Structures are given as C-alpha cells and as structure tokens.
N, C-alpha and C positions, 0 to 999 in steps of 0.2 A: 613862393616864388617873389613874393614882394621882398622877404627877407634877402634873398639871393641877389636880387637887384641891387639893395641898399649896401651889400657888402662888396660887391663889385666897384659900386660907387666911391665906397670907403676906399678900397684899394687904389682906385685911379687918383683920388685926392692925395692920399699918402705918397703915392708914387711922384706925383707933380711937387709936393712939398721937399721929397727927398732930392730930386733933380733940382730945384732951385737952391736948395741948401748946398749941394756939392758945387754947384755953378758958382755961387758967391763965395765958397770957401776956397776952391783950388781950381775954378776956372774950367777948361775942357781938359784937361789932363787925365782925370778918371776915365772920360768917355774915349779919349783917344788910345788909352791903355786897352780899354773894354774891346774896341775896335780891333787892336792889334792882336790881342789874345784869340778873339773869335776868328780871324783870319788864320792865324797858326793852326787852330783847332780845326778849321774848314780844310786847310792842306792836308793835315794827319788823316782826317775822314776820307778824303778824295785818294790818298794813296791806300788806304786800307780797302777802299771800295774797291780800287782796282784789281788788289790781290785777291780779294773773295770774288771778283769777277772771273778772274781767271782760274780759280780753283774750281767753281761753278762750271765753266766751260770744259774743264778736264773730266769733271764728273759727268758731265752730259755726254762726252764723247765716249766714255767706259759704258755708261748705260747703253747708248745707241749700239755699241760693239756687242755687248752681252745679249741685246733684244735681236741682233740680226743672226748672231751665233745660234740663239734659241730657236728662231724660225727657221734656220737652216737645219738644226737637228730634227726638230718637230716634223719638218716636210720630209726629211730621209726616214724616219720613223713610220710615218704614213704610208710612204711609199713600199717600204719593207714590208709592211703589213698586208698592204694590197697584193705584193708578190707571193708572200706565203698563201694568203687565201687563194689565189689562182692557183698555186703549184699543189696544194692540199685539197682545194675544194672546198665548198661549205656545206652545211648541213641541208641547205634547202635547194642544192643541186641535186642531191641523191632521190 
C-alpha cells in the first residue's frame, strides 16, 4: 500500500515538472491544443452516442412488438386449447 502511494506521489511530481517545462518552453499553446482536440473528440462522441441511442430505441420497439405478438399468440393458443377441451371433454369428466 505504501509503495502504491509513493508511486502516485511520484507520478504527480512528474506531471507538475512536465507542466512547468511545457509552460516555460511553449507557453499555453499545447494546453489550448489539447483543449480543442478534446472538444472535437467530445462532439464526435456526442454524435455517435445519439446514433447509438436511436438504434437502441429501434431495437427496443422491435422487441416490444415481438413481445406483444408473442403474448397474443400465447393467449390464442390457450383459448384454443380450452375450447378443444370443452369440445372433446377431459378424462376427468367421464
């Protein structure tokens, strides 16, 4: 556990050193570039998630339609079975 904490502290110190080196060397240019690229990536992710959401809605509608059809067919089969039993009679009736 202690080694893990030291590794995290070391990574934080390294990140601060890299930040200071970039800031002194190129100013804010690399950080603005990173912000613009992450914004573009965010827009792409948003578009793709909207498309995936629409596809998921279509799948849900198809599943609901199949479920409703299955319930109707099952209900029809049960009613038909009951009518056949009424017509032919069951072994317990005799």
